[in-house]
N, C-alpha and C positions, 0 to 999 in steps of 0.2 A: 319871327325874329327880324329885327331891323339892324342896319349898320350902327345906328346910334346906340341901340341897346347892347350890341356886342362891344362897342367901345367903352360903354359904361361898365361892362363886366371886366374887360381887359385892364382897365386903369387901376383896378384893385389887386391884380395879380402881382406877386413879387417877381422881379426880374430873374431870380435864380430858378423859380418854378418853370418859366418858359424855357430857360437854358437846359434844365434837366429833361424836360419833355422832348425838346428837339434832339438832344444827345441820345436819349433812349430810342427814339424813332430811327435815328441814323444807324445805330448799331444793331437794330433788331434783325435785319436780314442776314447778319453775320454771326448770330448767336450759335455757340457750340457748347453742348453739355459734355464736358470731358469725362473720360473713363478713368477710374482709379481702382485701387484694390480695396473693396469694401470690407469693413470690419463689423463685428456685432456691437450693438449698443450696450453700454454697461448699466443703464437704468432707463426708465420710461416715465413719461408724464402720467400723473394720476388720472383716474377716470371717474370724476364725481358727478358727471352730468348724464342722467339716465336717457337711454334711447327709447324708441317706440316699437315695442315687439310686434304690433300689428303691421307696421310698415315693413319690418324685417321679414315677416311671413309673406307679405305681398311681394317683396323683392325675390324671395326664394322661388316663387311661381311665375316670375317674369314680368312684374310691373313694379314701378317705383312711384311713390307720391312725393313730389317736391313742390314747395310753395303752393300747396293745395291743388296741384294738378297731377294727374296720373300720366305716365308715359311708359312705353315698352322698355324692358330692361333685361333682355335675354341675349347672351353672347351669340354672335359678335355684335357689340354695342356701338351705336353711333354716339360718340362722345361730344360731338358738336352738331346736334340736330338743327338744321336750318329753320325748321318750323317753330323752334323755341326761341325765346328772347335771350339776349346775352346774359341776363341775370339767372335765368333758368339753366343755361349751359354752364355758367360759372358754378352754380350750386351743385350741379351734377358732378363736377370735377373737384369739389371740396373733399369728398369722401367722408363727410361728417355722418352720412347715413350708415357708416360701419357700426355706429352705436346701436342702430336699429337691428342690424343683423346679429350683433352680440346679444341684445336683449332677447332675440328669438332663438339664440343658440344655433346659428347657422354659419359656422366657421368655414365649412367647405364652400358654401355659396359666396362668402366674402372673398376667399382666395381665388375663386374662379373669376370674379369681376375685377379684382386687382390685376390678375394675370392678363386679362383681356385689355385693360388700360395700358399696361406695359407694352404689349404687342402692338397696339394701335397708335399710341401717342408718343413715338420716339423723337419726333421733330420738335426741337425747342422753339421753333418759330410759330407753332400752332397756338391757338387761343388758350388751350388748357395749360400752357406754360406761362401765361400772363402772371406777373409776380403775386397778384392777390390769390387766385386759386392755387398757385404753386405753394404759397405760404400755408394756406389752410390744409392742403392735401398732405404736405410734408408732416405737419403737426399731427394730423389724423393718423397717418401711417405710423408715426412714432407711438402715439397713444395706444393704438390698437395692435401694435406689433406682437405683444404676447398672445393676444387672441388669434391673430393670423398665423403665427409661427407655431403655436402649440398644436402638435399633431401633424404639422406640415412635413412633406418629404424634403430631401436635400435639394432637389431641383428647384422647388418653389422658394425655399429659403435663400438660395444663391441668387435667383432671379429677383426676389424682393429687395434684398440688401444691395444688390448692384443698382437697381432703379432708384432706390432711396438715396444712395451715394451720388449718383449722377445728377439728380435734381438738386441735392444739397450743395453741390459744387457751383451751381449756376446762381442760386439765390443772392449771395452777397453782392453780385453785380447788378441786381435788378431792384434794389430798394426803391420804393415809390416816393422819392423826395419831391417829385413834381406834384403829387397829390397831397401827401402828408396825412394828417388826421388819423382816423382809425385804421387806414391802410398801412401806415408806417408802424403802428402798434402791432398789427398782425405780422408784418415782415420781421420786426425785431424780436417778437415773442418766439417765432420759429427759429431764428438764428441763435437766440440764447438757448433754446431747447436743444438744438443740434450740438452746441458747444458743451452743454452739460451732460448730454447722453453719450457722446463719443469721445473716447480717450484721446484720439489724435487731434481733436478740436478744443481740448480743454483750455489751451492757452488763449482762446478767443472770448472766454466767459466775461472777463472784465471789460473788454471792448464793447460787447453787445449790451452788457448791463449798464454801462455808462451812457450809451446811446439811448437806451430805453429810459433811463433817468432824465435825460434832457427832454425827451418827448413828454414824459409824465409831467415835468415841471411846466411845460408849455401848454399841454392840452387839458390838464385837470385844474379847474378854476379854484380859487381859495375856498369857495363854499362847497367844493367837492363834486360839482357837476362837470361833465365832459363839455368841452368848448364848442362842439358842433350843435349842442342844445337839442338833440334828439333823444328822448327817453330810451328808445330801442337801441340806438348806437351806444348810449351810455352803458346800457346793460351788457352789450357785446364787449366793450373795452374793459369793464369791470371783470368780466369772466376771463378775459385775456390776462389781466394782471393777477388774478387769483391763480390761474394756471402757472404763471411764472413763479409766484411766491411758493406754491406747493412744490414745484420742482426744485427750487433752491433749498427749501426746508428739508427735502429728502437728503441733501448733501450737507446738512448742518449749517446752512447759511440763512440768516434772518436779516433782511435788508430793511432798515428803519423807514426810509422814505417810501419804499414800496408798500409796506404794511400800513403806513399812515395814509397813503393815497387810497388804499382799499377801504380802510375804515371810513374815510370821508365820503367816498363814493357810495358805500352802503347806506349811509345816512341820507345823502342827497337823493338816491334812488327812491327811498321811502316817500319823499316829498312828491313824487310824480306817479304814485300808485293809487288806484282807486280801491274802494272797499272790497271788490271782487279779487283783489290781488294783482290785477293786470295793470298795464301802463296806460297813461293818458296819451292821446293821439296828437301830439304836437310835432311839427316837422315830420321828416320821413320816418317810416317804420310801422310797427304793428302793436297790438296790445301785449305782445311779448310771448315768449315760449313758456308756457305754464309749468312745464316740468323743470326747467332751469330756475324759474322764480321760486318754485316750491323747494328745490334743492338749496337755494340760497337761504330761504327761511329756516330750513332744518339746521343749517350750519350756523347762521348768524342770529337767528331769531328775528321777529318782526320788531324793528326798532321804532322808537317814536319819531314821527316825521317832523322836520323843521317847518316852522310857519313861513319862512322866507328863505329863498336862495338868492341873495342880493346880487351876486356876480352873474349868475345865469339869467336872472330876471323872472323868476317864478315865485308866486305867492300861493299859499295853501290856507284856505279858510275851513275850519271845522267847528261844528256845533252838534253835539249828540251824534246821530248817525248820518248827518248831512255834511257833504264835502264839496268844496269848490276848488279847482286848480286853475290858476290865472296866469297867462303868459304876457308879461310886459318887459321883455328883454330884447336885446339886439338879435337879429336873425341868426347870425353865424359869424365865424371869423371872416373878415373881408376877403381873404384870399382863398377861402374854402367854402364854396357856396352850394355844393352838390346836394345837400339834404335840407336846404332852407325852403320853407313855405311862407307865403305872404299871409301870416296868421297873427300878426301883432294885435294884442288886446283880446284875443280869443280866450274862452274859458270852457271848462267841462264841469258838470255837476253830477254827483251820484248820491244815492240815498241807501245806506247800508251796502249791500252787494249789487244793487241795481243802478245802472247808468240811466240818467235822465236827459241831460244836455251833453252833446258830443261834438267833436270835429269829424270831418268826413273820412280821414285816414289816408292810406296810400295803397292804391290798387296795383300799380305797376310802375316800373321805371322807363320802359322802352315802348309804351303804347301812347303815342302823342296825344290823342284826344283825352284820355283819362289822366295822363300825367299833367297836362296843362290845367285841366279842370280842377283836379284835386290839390294842386299846389296853390291855386288861386284863392284870393280872400273870400270869395263867395262860398267856398267849401268849408269855411270855418265859422265858428260862432262869434262873429265880430261884425264890423261895419265896412261896407264899400262906399266910396264917394264917386259920383259920376260914372258908376259902372266900372270903375278902374280898380286894379289891385293896389294894395298898400305898398307892395314891393314888386319890381319888374321881373317876375319869374319867366323864363323862356327856355326853350330847348328841354333837354332831360334834366340838366343839373346846373343851369346857369342863372345868374341873377345880375340884373343891371341896376337901375335906380333902386334905392332902399332907404328906409328910415335912417336918418343921421342921429337924431336925438330920440332916445327911448328911455323913459324913466319909470321907476317903480318905487312907490313909497307907501307909508301907513300914516293915517290920521285917525286917532282913536281906533274904532273897530272897522274903519274903511281901508280897503286896499285900493290904491289909486295908480293907474297907469296912463301914460301919455306918449304919443309919438307924432312925428312930423312926416310920415310917409306920403302924405298928400300935400306937401308944401308946394309942389309944382302946380297944384290946383288952388293954392291959397288957403288951405284948410288944415287945422290941427285937431286931432281926435284925442279926447280924454275919456276914460271909463273909470267909474267908481263902483265897487262891489262890497257888500257886507252881508253876513249872515245874521238874521234876527231870530227871535223865538218863532216867528211865523214861517220863515223861509229865507229866500235870497232877495235882497233889494239891490237894484242897480240903477245907474244913471249915466247916460252917454252925453257928452258935451262936445259940440263941434264949433270951433272958433274960426271966424273968417267967412267971407262971402264965397260961395262956391256952388257947384251943381248939387243935385239932391243926393242924399245918403240913404242907404238901405241897411238896416240892422237885421242880421239873421241869427236864429237860434235853432240849431239842428237837433232834432229829437232822436233818441235811440230807437231802433226799429221795433222794440217791444212796447213803445208808447203810442197810444192813439190820441187823436186831438179832435175836439169839436168846438166850433166858434159859438160865442154867445150872441144874442140878438143885436146887441149894441156894437158888436165887432171890436170892442176895446179889450176883450178878454177871451181866453181859450182854455177849455178844460183839458187837462192831460191825464190820461188813465193808463196805467201799466202796472208792472210788478211792484213798483215803488209806491203804489197807492194812487190816490186822486190828488192832483195838484191843479192850480189855476195860474196861468200866465196873464198878467194884467199890465196894460199900458194906458192909463187913464186919459192921456192927452192925444193919443194916436190910435189909428186903426191897426189891427193885427190881422194879417192874412196868413193862410196856410198854403204852402206850395210843396211840390214833390221834392225829394232829396235822395241822396244815396249815402251809404255807410260801408266802409271797407276796413274791417278790423284786422284783416290779414291780406297778404298779397293774393290776388286773383279771387278774392271773395267780395262780392258786391251785393248789398242788400238794399231794397227800397225802404225809404223812410219818409218822414215829413219834416218840413222846415217852417218855422214861424218867421214872418217878415214884417218889419215896420219901415215905412218910407217916410222921410221927413225932408222938407225944404230947408236950405241953409241960408241964413243971413248973417249978421254980425256975430250972433251967438245963438245956437240952437240947443235946447236941452230935451233929452228924451228919457224921462224916468220910467221905470218898469219894475215889476217884481214877480217872483215865483213863490206862491204861498201854498201851503198844504190845505186840502179841503175843497169844498165845492161839490156840486151835484152834477155828475156827467150827463144824466138823462135830461135834467133841466137846461143844460147848456146847449143841447142840440138845436133848440129854437125852431 
């Protein structure tokens, strides 16, 4: 990180963001969660998202798996383990794992761990009371209250309702206006749920619903995609809005703008899903929670995906069982850079249910080496110029210099993207993609004199690669069959790579690389066609 990069990041922040952040930090040491007279909820959020019974049984015997890592989970519990990353500690305090205990029919174990948290985490200055985990925990406790309270004794009931009330009193003063984005959706979803579920808060329903409406109008683009442009966070926000709509419907309220946003988001989500049902790996996130995606499909059906999301800047090319998803959009809202990757003009390709070309994914948020590497351009199936990133990603969530002009268009059967992320090097990058009867045809054009460019095509770990004797082509062999990557005018090298489809999962894979010098205009045509002989390609 340099001072210049930090200034380039700061100049995009809104003044009120900085003010809200400073105000929140100033009052944090003086936070008090007031005591009140708790009452019983009159209703509860629905429970449409299935848990993982295996993890529930694991919890019952003293271990919990979160973000693909196991950790001890026997009372007394360390709710802020120093050896774990902030994201892991947050996730532990979400209590979304109550769904797993419910799936395993372990209500007594669930009550034991809730009681442990209440005893250990009374100080609202602790990390577990940060407004993000606070919001998720409150909603989880509301959702699973019937499971927790069914069969509970009077002492646990009083303890639980008192702790629920105490946390609920604090949340209205902790809304994350400094962050915005999906964090504010989480805050407002929980505040709306509290107002709908408790009779003494019913007068706040319209206030929180109106605030949620303003955020939906801001955050959901006209084409239906969430403005942070992460398929995984799009899925999270969609589920949040569905939860809100379901709770309102219980009380006979159907909100047109909310139902319209959900319908548009369902359609947009389809555009970023591969044949295996999982999400494409653009920007932060994972291939998605398969149980939640399957639950969405059962409820809404698999809708026909749009060929273009013009506001988000994604194109989808389909021909038979071949699919390409192409990113040619702005990285993120200028004032919300947390989940942006330097991935402009990257693409992913799958054949049926098998992934062929991928991006590297997101391994972790707080491990500097992997965070920086996997946010960088070289971790995506696109081009670097002069060994530089197309956007200046730094720190865990910051972004300095970024493309100003990013365009996506169609010409006949070509999808065409262009960006100026290398303008400081005097170079503009354009990529053209189209699916043909043979496979995928592409051409990268670099305009301007500049340092050498490297095109990278990351293979899924299930795909093996062998170079041909002439080094202009590579045979690709995997579950999707035998394919051939060809670049007639350039040499194709094979380099090691990594693939992280979920947090803390890292798999070795291979990457195809093409290096080219840049002059006034450099063209790099290439294609991926089905067929070829793997044995003959070993050379």
